[in-house]
C-alpha angles and dihedrals in degrees: 000000000000122000116244110291092001102149117237110234109261093236091054097054108120123236095239128035118267090232117051122231139180101232094120090050091060117102113263122204140162113238117198111218126189100216125189095211098033106030123223105348137177113226125196108224130182122202128193139163136016137271133052117351123272122182119215118197123195128213138246116309092004131089140210085291089079089075093058095117093048096056098084101038095043095033089063088071105021142040100241122215111195116177132183102238120241106282093023140091114339095340123105119280107206119192097241138102116308096199109160092243090056092052091044090052090050090056090056090048089051091052090052091048090051093046094239101114108153096025122136116265136209115196127186119206110315089011091059093047092051092047089053090052090048090053089055090049096045116008092190092060092090136019093217140345136224108201110199115194097322126169118219104129118082116245130195089249092054092048091050092049091049091051092048092051091049089058093054113087112236091355093170091060090047092052091047090053093049091052096041093056090072116348093182092055090046089055091047092053097045104042108077127193132185083228108037092188086080090076121102141173086249090062092044090054095048093053097035098050096081089045090062092068130073091234092049093049091047092051091046094055093041090053090048090052103032110023093044093041112151094216091054089050090051090053090048091051090051091051092051091048091052092049095046091198135049119252094233134029106285133197117193114203117185136164119237088217102041110152095194106044112025113238090237087077090064091048091050090051088051091052091048093047108035091171091064121096115240133202126177116198115212102205110033141094133230084283101055089157086067106037102024103031097149093051091044093050091048089054098049106034098077089048093051092044089056087059092053092046090052092049091053095046 
């Protein structure tokens, strides 16, 4: 039995996940989106379940695969739409700016292309941050938002990292080289779970595949530099402070032991947006939808059911 967050040795990671899932049974399709910031792009989208639409957005360096353990429980009540974001997974990776507002706009364009404008959204990590920015751009894009462990507010650690990278000549090329040497090992080292026995070679391969290509590596480093830009986060924080409330019902879900985004970020969001609901999970990682699915579902279901009740009223 591993201690919380004790990393499983790379050589001992099993081929298949310890817990089964139905991700590869979900319907896969390529959706063509005419995007203002990205041009004509092909997006890989998974759909699963039945009922009203619900959009699930993955985080940085992951893909739609990260939602594998949510398909059955949420798909019993919703038709789930689970895309690979622009620059990620099997979706196109154009060589253009990856400013967070551009990616946020592309999510809205994807919702229109899928015919689910105004649906509720759950976003993990980067996906939650981008969904928040989309809600500021177009408040009618979604009926409500669950933000799971997203960044979005600059921290001292992020500022220090940004400064350190700025001092390294051609740091994007250096990062690409470090990832390219062994993408699976990079994934293993940078995806953290409360229960590390949930990792598998299957997961490593899903997240590492786009990192094996020049376009995937380029998109990865551009998102690291541009989408997660500290200055853009500072501007976003200022916009939230000026608004004082979020444009749509918002549920903030953070882990008290997150090793990737410190839980203080969630508490700062809560202070900025006192109208938002807030839940802190005691024993979960940045990916609570993977390693604490029961606790995560218990936190979000009442919030999503309020949306359905409002739609029926």
